[in-house]
C-alpha positions in Angstrom: 6.7 2.3 -28.9 6.9 4.8 -26.3 3.5 5.8 -24.4 3.3 8.5 -21.6 1.0 10.8 -19.9 1.6 13.8 -19.0 -0.1 16.7 -16.7 0.2 20.4 -17.0 -1.9 23.6 -16.4 -2.3 24.3 -20.1 -2.1 22.6 -23.6 1.0 24.5 -24.2 2.9 24.0 -21.5 1.5 19.8 -21.7 3.0 20.3 -25.4 6.4 22.0 -24.5 6.7 18.8 -22.0 5.7 16.1 -24.7 8.3 17.5 -27.5 11.3 17.9 -24.7 10.8 14.3 -23.7 9.6 12.3 -26.8 10.4 14.8 -29.5 8.3 16.6 -32.5 7.4 13.1 -34.2 5.8 12.1 -30.9 2.1 11.8 -31.7 -1.0 12.9 -29.1 -3.1 9.9 -28.5 -5.8 11.7 -25.6 -6.1 14.5 -23.7 -8.4 15.5 -21.1 -9.3 18.0 -17.9 -8.9 16.8 -14.5 -9.4 18.3 -11.1 -7.8 16.5 -8.7 -9.8 16.3 -5.2 -8.1 16.0 -1.7 -8.2 16.1 2.2 -5.4 18.8 2.7 -7.0 20.9 -0.1 -3.9 20.9 -2.6 -4.4 20.6 -6.1 -7.7 22.3 -7.0 -7.1 24.4 -10.1 -7.9 22.1 -13.0 -5.0 20.4 -15.1 -4.9 19.0 -18.7 -3.8 15.5 -19.0 -2.2 14.2 -22.3 -1.3 10.7 -23.4 1.3 11.3 -26.8 3.1 8.1 -28.3 6.8 7.9 -29.9 7.0 4.9 -32.7 11.0 4.7 -32.2 10.4 2.7 -36.0 9.5 6.2 -37.7 12.0 8.0 -36.0 14.6 5.6 -37.0 13.7 5.1 -40.3 15.7 6.3 -43.1 15.1 8.9 -46.0 13.2 7.2 -48.6 15.2 6.5 -51.9 13.9 7.3 -55.1 12.0 4.4 -56.9 11.0 3.8 -60.6 7.5 4.2 -61.9 5.4 1.5 -60.9 2.6 -0.1 -62.9 -1.4 0.1 -62.6 -1.3 -3.1 -61.0 1.8 -2.8 -58.5 0.1 0.9 -57.2 -3.3 -0.8 -56.3 -1.2 -3.3 -54.7 0.6 -0.9 -52.7 -2.3 1.3 -51.8 -4.3 -2.0 -50.6 -1.3 -2.9 -48.3 -1.0 1.0 -47.1 -4.8 1.1 -46.1 -4.1 -2.3 -44.3 -1.1 -0.8 -42.2 -2.9 2.3 -41.5 -5.9 0.2 -39.8 -4.0 -1.9 -38.0 -1.8 1.6 -36.5 -5.6 2.9 -35.8 -6.7 -0.3 -34.2 -3.5 -0.7 -31.9 -3.8 2.9 -31.0 -7.6 2.4 -29.7 -6.3 -0.6 -27.9 -3.5 1.5 -26.1 -6.2 4.1 -25.1 -8.3 1.9 -23.9 -5.6 0.5 -21.5 -4.4 4.0 -20.6 -7.8 4.9 -19.7 -7.6 2.8 -16.9 -4.5 3.6 -15.7 -3.8 5.9 -12.7 -2.7 9.7 -13.6 0.2 10.2 -11.0 0.1 14.3 -11.0 3.8 14.3 -10.0 7.0 12.6 -9.4 8.4 12.2 -5.3 12.0 12.0 -4.3 13.2 8.5 -3.5 11.9 9.1 0.2 8.6 10.0 0.0 8.2 7.6 -3.2 9.0 4.9 -0.8 5.9 6.8 1.6 3.5 6.6 -1.3 4.5 2.9 -2.1 3.9 2.0 1.4 0.6 3.6 1.3 -0.5 2.0 -1.3 0.7 -1.6 0.0 -1.5 -0.6 2.4 -4.8 -0.4 0.3 -4.8 3.2 0.4 -6.4 5.3 -2.1 -4.1 6.4 -4.8 -5.7 9.8 -4.8 -5.4 9.8 -0.9 -2.0 8.7 -0.9 -0.7 11.2 -3.5 -2.5 13.9 -1.3 -0.8 12.8 2.1 2.9 13.0 0.2 2.2 15.7 -1.9 1.4 17.6 1.7 4.7 16.2 3.3 6.7 17.3 -0.1 5.1 21.1 0.8 6.5 21.2 4.2 9.7 23.8 4.7 12.9 22.0 4.7 12.0 19.3 2.4 15.0 19.0 0.9 16.7 18.1 3.9 14.4 15.5 5.1 15.7 12.3 6.9 13.7 9.2 7.2 12.9 9.7 10.8 11.1 13.2 10.0 9.5 11.9 7.1 7.7 9.4 9.3 7.0 12.2 11.9 5.6 13.9 9.2 3.4 11.3 7.5 2.0 10.4 11.1 0.7 13.9 11.7 -0.7 13.9 8.5 -2.7 10.7 9.3 -3.5 12.2 12.4 -4.9 15.1 10.6 -6.9 13.1 8.3 -9.1 11.7 11.4 -9.2 14.7 13.2 -12.5 16.0 12.3 -13.7 12.1 12.4 -16.3 11.4 15.3 -15.2 8.5 17.5 -18.4 8.8 20.1 -19.9 5.9 19.7 -23.6 4.9 21.1 -25.0 8.4 22.7 -26.1 8.7 25.6 -29.7 9.4 24.4 -30.1 6.8 22.1 -32.7 4.2 23.0 -32.5 1.6 19.7 -29.4 1.0 18.0 -29.6 -0.8 14.4 -26.6 -3.0 12.9 -26.8 -3.4 9.1 -23.9 -5.2 6.6 -23.3 -7.5 4.0 -22.6 -11.6 5.5 -19.8 -12.8 6.9 -18.8 -9.6 8.5 -19.2 -10.8 12.5 -22.1 -8.4 12.9 -23.8 -10.8 15.4 -20.7 -11.2 18.0 -20.2 -7.8 17.9 -23.8 -6.7 18.9 -23.0 -9.4 21.5 -19.6 -7.2 22.4 -21.5 -3.8 22.6 -24.2 -4.9 24.5 -22.1 -6.5 27.1 -20.4 -3.1 27.6 -23.8 -1.3 28.0 -25.2 -3.7 30.2 -22.1 -4.4 32.2 -19.8 -1.0 32.3 -22.7 1.5 31.8 -25.1 -0.5 33.4 -28.4 0.1 30.8 -31.1 -2.1 30.8 -30.6 -4.6 27.5 -33.0 -5.8 25.0 -32.1 -7.8 21.8 -33.9 -7.7 18.4 -33.1 -9.9 15.7 -34.4 -9.3 12.1 -32.0 -12.2 10.6 -34.4 -15.0 10.0 -33.0 -15.9 6.7 -30.0 -17.6 8.8 -31.5 -20.2 11.8 -27.2 -20.1 13.1 -27.7 -15.9 13.5 -30.8 -16.5 15.7 -29.5 -19.5 17.4 -26.3 -17.3 18.1 -28.1 -14.1 19.3 -30.2 -16.7 21.9 -27.2 -17.7 23.2 -25.7 -14.4 24.1 -29.1 -13.4 25.2 -28.9 -16.6 27.5 -25.6 -15.6 29.0 -26.1 -11.7 29.8 -29.7 -12.7 30.8 -31.1 -10.4 28.7 -34.9 -11.1 26.5 -34.3 -11.3 22.9 -37.8 -11.1 20.3 -37.6 -12.4 16.4 -39.0 -10.4 14.3 -40.3 -11.3 10.7 -41.8 -7.9 9.4 -41.9 -3.9 10.2 -45.2 -4.5 12.3 -43.3 -7.5 14.3 -40.6 -4.7 14.5 -43.3 -2.2 16.0 -44.7 -4.4 18.6 -41.3 -5.9 19.9 -40.5 -1.7 20.3 -43.4 -1.4 22.4 -42.9 -4.7 24.3 -39.3 -3.2 25.4 -40.2 0.3 25.8 -39.0 0.2 29.2 -35.9 -0.9 28.2 -33.3 1.8 28.8 -31.2 0.5 25.7 -32.5 -1.6 22.2 -30.2 -3.4 19.8 -31.3 -4.9 16.5 -29.4 -7.1 14.4 -30.3 -7.3 10.6 -30.1 -9.5 8.3 -26.7 -9.8 6.6 -27.1 -10.7 2.6 -25.7 -9.8 -0.8 -25.4 -6.1 -0.3 -25.1 -5.6 -4.9 -28.7 -6.4 -4.4 -30.3 -3.1 -4.2 -34.2 -4.4 -3.1 -32.2 -5.6 -0.2 -31.3 -2.3 0.5 -34.8 -1.1 0.2 -35.9 -3.2 2.6 -33.5 -2.7 5.6 -34.5 1.2 4.5 -38.0 0.6 5.3 -37.1 -1.6 8.7 -34.9 1.1 10.0 -37.1 3.8 9.7 -39.2 2.3 12.0 -38.5 3.6 15.4 -40.0 6.6 16.8 -37.5 6.8 19.6 -33.8 8.5 19.7 -31.8 5.7 17.2 -28.6 5.0 15.3 -27.6 2.9 12.5 -23.7 1.5 12.4 -22.7 -0.1 9.2 -20.3 -3.4 10.4 -17.9 -3.9 8.0 -14.8 -6.5 8.2 -11.7 -5.3 7.5 -10.0 -8.3 5.9 -12.4 -7.2 2.7 -10.8 -5.7 -0.4 -10.6 -1.9 0.2 -12.5 -1.2 -3.1 -15.4 -3.9 -2.0 -15.4 -1.8 1.5 -15.6 1.3 -0.7 -18.8 -0.3 -2.5 -20.3 -1.7 0.5 -20.1 1.8 2.2 -21.9 3.7 -0.9 -25.0 0.9 -1.1 -25.2 1.4 2.4 -25.0 5.3 2.6 -28.6 6.2 1.6 -29.9 4.6 4.8 -28.6 7.4 6.8 -25.3 5.4 8.2 -23.7 7.5 11.1 -21.0 6.1 11.7 -19.1 2.1 10.8 -17.8 -0.4 13.1 -14.6 -2.2 11.3 -14.5 -6.1 12.3 -11.5 -9.1 12.2 -8.5 -6.3 13.2 -6.7 -9.3 14.1 -7.3 -11.2 11.0 -5.2 -8.4 8.3 -2.0 -6.3 8.4 -3.6 -4.0 6.1 -5.5 -0.8 7.3 -5.9 1.7 4.3 -9.4 1.2 3.8 -10.4 2.9 7.3 -8.5 6.4 6.1 -10.2 6.3 2.6 -13.6 6.1 4.3 -12.5 8.9 7.1 -10.5 11.0 4.5 -13.0 10.9 1.3 -16.8 10.2 3.4 -15.9 12.2 6.7 -17.8 8.7 8.3 -17.4 8.3 11.6 -15.7 5.4 13.1 -17.4 4.1 16.5 -15.8 0.6 17.4 -13.4 -2.0 16.3 -13.2 -5.6 17.0 -10.0 -7.8 17.3 -11.0 -11.3 18.2 -14.0 -13.5 19.3 -14.2 -13.1 22.6 -17.4 -11.7 24.3 -17.3 -8.8 25.9 -13.6 -8.7 25.2 -12.1 -7.6 22.1 -13.8 -4.8 21.7 -11.9 -1.4 21.1 -12.9 2.3 21.0 -10.7 4.1 18.4 -9.0 7.5 18.0 -6.6 9.3 16.2 -3.8 8.0 18.0 -4.6 4.3 17.8 -5.6 4.3 13.7 -2.2 6.1 13.1 -0.5 3.7 14.7 -2.4 1.1 13.1 -1.9 2.4 9.7 2.1 2.7 10.3 2.6 -0.5 11.8 4.5 -1.7 9.1 6.5 1.2 8.1 9.3 0.2 9.7 9.6 -2.6 7.5 9.0 -1.0 4.1 
């Protein structure tokens, strides 16, 4: 049994492909309209995706021989068996349809050299649509027939660089007074806050204060207290929005206030709503940063971003850069969400191990292992 998906500009074109590949005995399992989206403006036209099946046994089946007349009893048995076989076939087709529905659709095949690029991007956990858009844009370059590996790498670097071209990397704005950090558990949020605060204090010569709403973990409070003591800055622990308002009044004369929020299960909607109430409290210039760990799965990172997006996330911070060699999530968010990337951390040392990214740094990261591919 052969099952294939075909993508064409129209149903007649798809039927022509099916006949050429599978023959006249092919059976249509499913068809639907698709409209790919992408970061380079390619494939905007709607297409038809058709799933077809060819039963090899049916193709090889010899002509039926003429059989002698059957008795009534034999006819009933034969009918029952035929009905049972038809049901089994229908059940099998439904099962195959359910499997095929979850399979990614490749819009077009690539030459071997570009297929290698596509596979590398997928290994880096770049989203399939994003990866295909990038490779397809390389394929549309002039002289693609004579591409060598060196040229492909240069074009790939350019395409990745272009994907980050319109992404802000500006970090904390000069006029920002309150800097709020949100994110799930275990991303290294508190340590990241200490690094950025130390940068403001030591390099920018700003007066700094800490506020923490992460009262669900005693260790988090103690950790921030330790950093506050080392940096010689004040710290206020809050338990409600009223406490937050009072703390902001108390620190009104400080140039920059860093706020740590509780890191909890991001899939709990009520937790996100609690955060919304908290981070909308400041009546002075403020920014909210989402902290994400690169050690998480690409799909989880995307889910986390979507959950926190309604809070007005301006930029994200990627942590644990030194604990992974997979960086596709960075490209996914940039390409699909156009969200800014303010900082990256690559270690536990405070105030060190804090990077300010740009297009070149991110392109280098994503291509770090390409030579081994």
